[in-house]
The first five atom37 places (N, CA, C, CB, O) and aatype in JSON, in Angstrom:
{
  "aatype": [20, 20, 20, 20, 20, 20, 20, 20, 20, 20, 20, 20, 20, 20, 20, 20, 20, 20, 20, 20, 20, 20, 20, 20, 20, 20, 20, 20, 20, 20, 20, 20, 20, 20, 20, 20, 20, 20, 20, 20, 20, 20, 20, 20, 20, 20, 20, 20, 20, 20, 20, 20, 20, 20, 20, 20, 20, 20, 20, 20, 20, 20, 20, 20, 20, 20, 20, 20, 20, 20, 20, 20, 20, 20, 20, 20, 20, 20, 20, 20, 20, 20, 20, 20, 20, 20, 20, 20, 20, 20, 20, 20],
  "atom_mask": [
    [1, 1, 1, 1, 1],
    [1, 1, 1, 1, 1],
    [1, 1, 1, 1, 1],
    [1, 1, 1, 1, 1],
    [1, 1, 1, 1, 1],
    [1, 1, 1, 1, 1],
    [1, 1, 1, 1, 1],
    [1, 1, 1, 1, 1],
    [1, 1, 1, 1, 1],
    [1, 1, 1, 1, 1],
    [1, 1, 1, 1, 1],
    [1, 1, 1, 1, 1],
    [1, 1, 1, 1, 1],
    [1, 1, 1, 1, 1],
    [1, 1, 1, 1, 1],
    [1, 1, 1, 1, 1],
    [1, 1, 1, 1, 1],
    [1, 1, 1, 1, 1],
    [1, 1, 1, 1, 1],
    [1, 1, 1, 1, 1],
    [1, 1, 1, 1, 1],
    [1, 1, 1, 1, 1],
    [1, 1, 1, 1, 1],
    [1, 1, 1, 1, 1],
    [1, 1, 1, 1, 1],
    [1, 1, 1, 1, 1],
    [1, 1, 1, 1, 1],
    [1, 1, 1, 1, 1],
    [1, 1, 1, 1, 1],
    [1, 1, 1, 1, 1],
    [1, 1, 1, 1, 1],
    [1, 1, 1, 1, 1],
    [1, 1, 1, 1, 1],
    [1, 1, 1, 1, 1],
    [1, 1, 1, 1, 1],
    [1, 1, 1, 1, 1],
    [1, 1, 1, 1, 1],
    [1, 1, 1, 1, 1],
    [1, 1, 1, 1, 1],
    [1, 1, 1, 1, 1],
    [1, 1, 1, 1, 1],
    [1, 1, 1, 1, 1],
    [1, 1, 1, 1, 1],
    [1, 1, 1, 1, 1],
    [1, 1, 1, 1, 1],
    [1, 1, 1, 1, 1],
    [1, 1, 1, 1, 1],
    [1, 1, 1, 1, 1],
    [1, 1, 1, 1, 1],
    [1, 1, 1, 1, 1],
    [1, 1, 1, 1, 1],
    [1, 1, 1, 1, 1],
    [1, 1, 1, 1, 1],
    [1, 1, 1, 1, 1],
    [1, 1, 1, 1, 1],
    [1, 1, 1, 1, 1],
    [1, 1, 1, 1, 1],
    [1, 1, 1, 1, 1],
    [1, 1, 1, 1, 1],
    [1, 1, 1, 1, 1],
    [1, 1, 1, 1, 1],
    [1, 1, 1, 1, 1],
    [1, 1, 1, 1, 1],
    [1, 1, 1, 1, 1],
    [1, 1, 1, 1, 1],
    [1, 1, 1, 1, 1],
    [1, 1, 1, 1, 1],
    [1, 1, 1, 1, 1],
    [1, 1, 1, 1, 1],
    [1, 1, 1, 1, 1],
    [1, 1, 1, 1, 1],
    [1, 1, 1, 1, 1],
    [1, 1, 1, 1, 1],
    [1, 1, 1, 1, 1],
    [1, 1, 1, 1, 1],
    [1, 1, 1, 1, 1],
    [1, 1, 1, 1, 1],
    [1, 1, 1, 1, 1],
    [1, 1, 1, 1, 1],
    [1, 1, 1, 1, 1],
    [1, 1, 1, 1, 1],
    [1, 1, 1, 1, 1],
    [1, 1, 1, 1, 1],
    [1, 1, 1, 1, 1],
    [1, 1, 1, 1, 1],
    [1, 1, 1, 1, 1],
    [1, 1, 1, 1, 1],
    [1, 1, 1, 1, 1],
    [1, 1, 1, 1, 1],
    [1, 1, 1, 1, 1],
    [1, 1, 1, 1, 1],
    [1, 1, 1, 1, 1]
  ],
  "atom_positions": [
    [[130.39, 96.62, 96.22], [129.06, 96.42, 96.78], [128.18, 97.63, 96.44], [129.14, 96.21, 98.32], [128.62, 98.78, 96.52]],
    [[126.99, 97.36, 96.07], [126.03, 98.4, 95.69], [125.45, 99.07, 96.93], [124.92, 97.8, 94.83], [125.25, 98.44, 97.97]],
    [[125.18, 100.36, 96.8], [124.55, 101.11, 97.88], [123.04, 100.96, 97.89], [124.92, 102.58, 97.78], [122.38, 101.43, 98.82]],
    [[122.49, 100.32, 96.88], [121.04, 100.24, 96.74], [120.35, 99.6, 97.95], [120.69, 99.45, 95.5], [119.34, 100.14, 98.4]],
    [[120.84, 98.5, 98.5], [120.17, 97.95, 99.69], [120.18, 98.94, 100.87], [120.86, 96.66, 100.12], [119.21, 98.99, 101.63]],
    [[121.24, 99.7, 101.02], [121.3, 100.69, 102.1], [120.3, 101.82, 101.85], [122.72, 101.26, 102.23], [119.65, 102.3, 102.78]],
    [[120.19, 102.24, 100.61], [119.23, 103.29, 100.25], [117.81, 102.79, 100.51], [119.39, 103.72, 98.77], [116.98, 103.52, 101.06]],
    [[117.53, 101.56, 100.12], [116.19, 100.99, 100.36], [115.9, 100.91, 101.85], [116.08, 99.59, 99.72], [114.79, 101.23, 102.28]],
    [[116.88, 100.48, 102.63], [116.7, 100.38, 104.08], [116.48, 101.76, 104.69], [117.91, 99.7, 104.73], [115.61, 101.93, 105.54]],
    [[117.25, 102.74, 104.26], [117.08, 104.1, 104.75], [115.74, 104.69, 104.37], [118.19, 104.98, 104.22], [115.1, 105.37, 105.18]],
    [[115.31, 104.44, 103.14], [114.0, 104.94, 102.69], [112.88, 104.31, 103.51], [113.8, 104.64, 101.18], [111.92, 104.99, 103.87]],
    [[113.0, 103.03, 103.79], [112.0, 102.36, 104.63], [111.95, 103.0, 106.01], [112.31, 100.84, 104.75], [110.88, 103.36, 106.5]],
    [[113.1, 103.13, 106.64], [113.15, 103.69, 107.99], [112.62, 105.11, 108.05], [114.56, 103.66, 108.51], [111.82, 105.44, 108.93]],
    [[113.05, 105.96, 107.13], [112.59, 107.34, 107.12], [111.11, 107.41, 106.77], [113.41, 108.18, 106.14], [110.38, 108.23, 107.33]],
    [[110.66, 106.56, 105.85], [109.24, 106.53, 105.5], [108.37, 106.18, 106.69], [108.99, 105.53, 104.38], [107.32, 106.8, 106.91]],
    [[108.79, 105.2, 107.47], [108.05, 104.8, 108.68], [107.99, 105.97, 109.66], [108.71, 103.56, 109.35], [106.93, 106.26, 110.22]],
    [[109.12, 106.64, 109.87], [109.18, 107.77, 110.8], [108.29, 108.91, 110.31], [110.63, 108.26, 110.96], [107.57, 109.52, 111.11]],
    [[108.33, 109.21, 109.03], [107.51, 110.31, 108.5], [106.02, 110.01, 108.66], [107.84, 110.56, 107.04], [105.25, 110.9, 109.03]],
    [[105.61, 108.8, 108.38], [104.2, 108.45, 108.54], [103.8, 108.58, 110.01], [103.93, 107.0, 108.03], [102.74, 109.12, 110.32]],
    [[104.64, 108.09, 110.9], [104.36, 108.19, 112.34], [104.3, 109.65, 112.78], [105.42, 107.44, 113.15], [103.57, 110.0, 113.72]],
    [[105.07, 110.51, 112.11], [105.09, 111.93, 112.44], [104.07, 112.75, 111.69], [106.44, 112.48, 112.17], [104.14, 113.98, 111.66]],
    [[103.11, 112.08, 111.07], [101.98, 112.71, 110.37], [102.39, 113.4, 109.07], [101.31, 113.73, 111.28], [101.7, 114.32, 108.61]],
    [[103.49, 112.98, 108.48], [103.89, 113.45, 107.15], [103.67, 112.29, 106.17], [105.41, 113.94, 107.14], [104.6, 111.77, 105.56]],
    [[102.4, 111.93, 106.03], [102.04, 110.72, 105.31], [102.4, 110.76, 103.83], [100.58, 110.46, 105.46], [102.79, 109.74, 103.27]],
    [[102.27, 111.92, 103.17], [102.56, 111.99, 101.75], [104.04, 111.69, 101.48], [102.2, 113.38, 101.19], [104.37, 110.82, 100.67]],
    [[104.92, 112.39, 102.18], [106.37, 112.15, 102.0], [106.74, 110.73, 102.45], [107.19, 113.19, 102.8], [107.53, 110.06, 101.8]],
    [[106.16, 110.29, 103.55], [106.43, 108.95, 104.03], [106.02, 107.88, 103.04], [105.74, 108.72, 105.34], [106.74, 106.91, 102.81]],
    [[104.85, 108.06, 102.45], [104.36, 107.1, 101.46], [105.3, 107.04, 100.26], [102.95, 107.47, 101.0], [105.59, 105.96, 99.75]],
    [[105.77, 108.19, 99.82], [106.7, 108.19, 98.69], [107.95, 107.38, 99.01], [107.08, 109.63, 98.31], [108.44, 106.63, 98.17]],
    [[108.48, 107.55, 100.21], [109.67, 106.79, 100.58], [109.38, 105.3, 100.78], [110.29, 107.37, 101.84], [110.2, 104.45, 100.44]],
    [[108.22, 104.99, 101.33], [107.85, 103.57, 101.46], [107.72, 102.91, 100.1], [106.52, 103.44, 102.24], [108.15, 101.77, 99.91]],
    [[107.13, 103.62, 99.15], [107.0, 103.09, 97.79], [108.36, 102.93, 97.13], [106.1, 104.0, 96.94], [108.63, 101.94, 96.46]],
    [[109.21, 103.92, 97.33], [110.56, 103.86, 96.76], [111.33, 102.67, 97.33], [111.32, 105.17, 97.02], [112.01, 101.95, 96.6]],
    [[111.21, 102.47, 98.64], [111.89, 101.34, 99.28], [111.37, 100.02, 98.71], [111.68, 101.37, 100.8], [112.16, 99.12, 98.41]],
    [[110.07, 99.91, 98.57], [109.47, 98.67, 98.03], [109.93, 98.42, 96.6], [107.94, 98.74, 98.09], [110.24, 97.29, 96.23]],
    [[109.97, 99.48, 95.8], [110.38, 99.32, 94.4], [111.84, 98.88, 94.31], [110.18, 100.64, 93.62], [112.17, 98.01, 93.51]],
    [[112.7, 99.47, 95.13], [114.11, 99.05, 95.12], [114.26, 97.62, 95.57], [114.95, 99.97, 96.0], [115.01, 96.84, 94.99]],
    [[113.54, 97.27, 96.62], [113.63, 95.89, 97.11], [113.12, 94.9, 96.06], [112.83, 95.73, 98.41], [113.7, 93.83, 95.88]],
    [[112.04, 95.25, 95.39], [111.52, 94.37, 94.34], [112.51, 94.21, 93.21], [110.19, 94.91, 93.8], [112.69, 93.12, 92.67]],
    [[113.15, 95.32, 92.85], [114.08, 95.3, 91.72], [115.38, 94.56, 92.04], [114.4, 96.71, 91.3], [115.9, 93.84, 91.19]],
    [[115.89, 94.73, 93.25], [117.22, 94.21, 93.55], [117.26, 93.06, 94.54], [118.04, 95.3, 94.08], [118.22, 92.28, 94.53]],
    [[116.24, 92.92, 95.38], [116.31, 91.9, 96.43], [115.14, 90.91, 96.38], [116.34, 92.55, 97.78], [115.3, 89.74, 96.74]],
    [[113.99, 91.37, 95.93], [112.82, 90.51, 95.88], [111.93, 90.62, 97.09], [113.25, 89.11, 95.72], [110.74, 90.34, 97.01]],
    [[112.49, 91.04, 98.23], [111.7, 91.16, 99.46], [112.51, 91.94, 100.49], [111.29, 89.74, 100.02], [113.71, 92.13, 100.32]],
    [[111.85, 92.37, 101.54], [112.58, 93.0, 102.62], [113.41, 91.94, 103.33], [111.61, 93.69, 103.61], [113.06, 90.76, 103.35]],
    [[114.51, 92.38, 103.89], [115.48, 91.46, 104.47], [114.93, 90.64, 105.62], [116.68, 92.21, 104.94], [115.23, 89.45, 105.75]],
    [[114.13, 91.26, 106.45], [113.65, 90.58, 107.64], [112.14, 90.72, 107.76], [114.34, 91.14, 108.9], [111.54, 91.63, 107.19]],
    [[111.55, 89.81, 108.5], [110.12, 89.9, 108.76], [109.76, 91.21, 109.45], [109.65, 88.71, 109.6], [108.7, 91.77, 109.2]],
    [[110.65, 91.69, 110.33], [110.36, 92.94, 111.03], [110.3, 94.12, 110.06], [111.43, 93.21, 112.11], [109.47, 95.01, 110.24]],
    [[111.15, 94.12, 109.03], [111.08, 95.16, 107.99], [109.75, 95.1, 107.27], [112.24, 95.02, 106.99], [109.11, 96.12, 107.02]],
    [[109.33, 93.9, 106.93], [108.06, 93.72, 106.22], [106.89, 94.21, 107.08], [107.87, 92.23, 105.84], [105.98, 94.88, 106.58]],
    [[106.91, 93.87, 108.35], [105.83, 94.3, 109.25], [105.81, 95.82, 109.42], [105.98, 93.63, 110.63], [104.75, 96.43, 109.4]],
    [[106.98, 96.43, 109.59], [107.06, 97.89, 109.71], [106.49, 98.55, 108.45], [108.54, 98.35, 109.95], [105.73, 99.51, 108.53]],
    [[106.87, 98.01, 107.3], [106.42, 98.56, 106.03], [104.9, 98.45, 105.91], [107.1, 97.83, 104.85], [104.23, 99.42, 105.58]],
    [[104.37, 97.27, 106.19], [102.92, 97.05, 106.07], [102.14, 97.94, 107.03], [102.59, 95.59, 106.33], [101.1, 98.49, 106.65]],
    [[102.62, 98.09, 108.26], [101.94, 98.92, 109.25], [101.94, 100.39, 108.82], [102.6, 98.76, 110.63], [100.92, 101.06, 108.92]],
    [[103.08, 100.88, 108.35], [103.16, 102.28, 107.91], [102.32, 102.52, 106.67], [104.62, 102.66, 107.64], [101.68, 103.57, 106.56]],
    [[102.3, 101.57, 105.74], [101.47, 101.7, 104.54], [100.0, 101.79, 104.94], [101.7, 100.51, 103.57], [99.27, 102.63, 104.42]],
    [[99.56, 100.93, 105.84], [98.16, 100.95, 106.28], [97.82, 102.28, 106.95], [97.89, 99.78, 107.25], [96.75, 102.83, 106.71]],
    [[98.71, 102.79, 107.79], [98.47, 104.06, 108.47], [98.42, 105.22, 107.47], [99.56, 104.33, 109.52], [97.56, 106.1, 107.58]],
    [[99.32, 105.21, 106.51], [99.34, 106.28, 105.51], [98.09, 106.24, 104.64], [100.6, 106.16, 104.62], [97.5, 107.28, 104.34]],
    [[97.69, 105.05, 104.26], [96.48, 104.9, 103.43], [95.25, 105.38, 104.18], [96.3, 103.44, 103.0], [94.39, 106.04, 103.59]],
    [[95.16, 105.07, 105.45], [94.02, 105.51, 106.26], [94.02, 107.03, 106.41], [94.06, 104.85, 107.64], [92.95, 107.64, 106.38]],
    [[95.18, 107.63, 106.56], [95.27, 109.08, 106.76], [95.04, 109.85, 105.47], [96.62, 109.44, 107.34], [94.39, 110.89, 105.48]],
    [[95.58, 109.35, 104.37], [95.53, 110.09, 103.1], [94.26, 109.82, 102.3], [96.73, 109.74, 102.27], [93.81, 110.68, 101.55]],
    [[93.7, 108.65, 102.45], [92.63, 108.22, 101.56], [93.22, 107.53, 100.35], [91.74, 109.42, 101.14], [94.4, 107.72, 100.02]],
    [[92.41, 106.75, 99.7], [92.89, 105.89, 98.61], [93.53, 106.67, 97.46], [91.74, 105.07, 98.07], [94.6, 106.29, 96.98]],
    [[92.89, 107.74, 97.03], [93.36, 108.47, 95.86], [94.7, 109.18, 96.12], [92.32, 109.49, 95.42], [95.63, 109.06, 95.33]],
    [[94.79, 109.92, 97.22], [96.03, 110.63, 97.55], [97.16, 109.64, 97.85], [95.81, 111.56, 98.76], [98.31, 109.88, 97.49]],
    [[96.81, 108.53, 98.5], [97.81, 107.5, 98.77], [98.36, 106.94, 97.46], [97.21, 106.37, 99.63], [99.57, 106.81, 97.29]],
    [[97.48, 106.62, 96.54], [97.9, 106.05, 95.25], [98.8, 107.02, 94.48], [96.67, 105.69, 94.39], [99.78, 106.6, 93.86]],
    [[98.47, 108.31, 94.53], [99.29, 109.3, 93.84], [100.68, 109.41, 94.46], [98.59, 110.68, 93.86], [101.68, 109.46, 93.75]],
    [[100.73, 109.44, 95.8], [102.02, 109.5, 96.49], [102.83, 108.24, 96.24], [101.81, 109.7, 98.01], [104.05, 108.31, 96.04]],
    [[102.17, 107.1, 96.25], [102.85, 105.82, 96.0], [103.46, 105.81, 94.6], [101.87, 104.62, 96.18], [104.6, 105.38, 94.42]],
    [[102.71, 106.27, 93.62], [103.2, 106.28, 92.24], [104.44, 107.19, 92.11], [102.09, 106.76, 91.28], [105.39, 106.84, 91.41]],
    [[104.42, 108.34, 92.78], [105.59, 109.23, 92.73], [106.82, 108.55, 93.34], [105.29, 110.55, 93.47], [107.91, 108.62, 92.79]],
    [[106.62, 107.89, 94.47], [107.74, 107.23, 95.12], [108.25, 106.03, 94.35], [107.34, 106.8, 96.49], [109.46, 105.8, 94.27]],
    [[107.35, 105.28, 93.8], [107.7, 104.07, 93.06], [108.55, 104.4, 91.83], [106.44, 103.33, 92.63], [109.35, 103.57, 91.39]],
    [[108.38, 105.59, 91.28], [109.1, 105.99, 90.07], [110.5, 106.55, 90.36], [108.28, 107.03, 89.32], [111.26, 106.79, 89.42]],
    [[110.83, 106.76, 91.62], [112.13, 107.37, 91.97], [113.29, 106.42, 91.71], [112.13, 107.8, 93.43], [113.2, 105.22, 91.93]],
    [[114.38, 107.01, 91.25], [115.64, 106.27, 91.17], [116.33, 106.33, 92.52], [116.57, 106.85, 90.05], [115.91, 107.1, 93.4]],
    [[117.37, 105.55, 92.7], [118.1, 105.57, 93.96], [118.65, 106.96, 94.26], [119.24, 104.56, 93.93], [118.58, 107.42, 95.4]],
    [[119.18, 107.63, 93.27], [119.68, 108.99, 93.46], [118.59, 109.97, 93.83], [120.38, 109.45, 92.22], [118.8, 110.86, 94.66]],
    [[117.44, 109.83, 93.23], [116.3, 110.7, 93.55], [115.81, 110.46, 94.97], [115.14, 110.47, 92.55], [115.38, 111.4, 95.65]],
    [[115.86, 109.22, 95.42], [115.45, 108.91, 96.8], [116.36, 109.63, 97.79], [115.49, 107.38, 97.05], [115.88, 110.24, 98.74]],
    [[117.65, 109.57, 97.55], [118.6, 110.24, 98.44], [118.35, 111.74, 98.45], [120.05, 109.94, 98.0], [118.31, 112.35, 99.52]],
    [[118.19, 112.34, 97.29], [117.92, 113.78, 97.2], [116.62, 114.14, 97.89], [117.87, 114.22, 95.75], [116.56, 115.15, 98.6]],
    [[115.58, 113.34, 97.7], [114.27, 113.58, 98.32], [114.39, 113.51, 99.84], [113.22, 112.56, 97.81], [113.83, 114.35, 100.55]],
    [[115.11, 112.53, 100.34], [115.28, 112.37, 101.79], [116.06, 113.55, 102.37], [116.0, 111.05, 102.1], [115.75, 114.01, 103.47]],
    [[117.05, 114.03, 101.66], [117.86, 115.14, 102.14], [117.1, 116.45, 102.1], [119.14, 115.25, 101.31], [117.35, 117.34, 102.9]],
    [[116.16, 116.58, 101.17], [115.41, 117.83, 101.0], [114.4, 118.04, 102.12], [114.7, 117.84, 99.66], [113.99, 119.17, 102.37]],
    [[114.0, 116.98, 102.77], [112.96, 117.1, 103.78], [113.49, 117.51, 105.08], [112.23, 115.85, 103.93], [112.73, 117.65, 106.04]]
  ]
}
């Protein structure tokens, strides 16, 4: 069994927490990474509650960062590999 779904789930959860804790840049990167992994391997978040959490955190991060900074953070997160996501999460 691949660890990728667990990494995506962890990135989503930590991203939501970071955005709520006013660390929007790091949170956005993890939210983007989670979305990219889900798109690549699953097609969608597992549950409606995951999707809602993701959408709410994305909206909050975008409002806090502004469009340009949000887009830059999203691009950095979207480009991460599963291994990079784990390292990024551990570094924070």
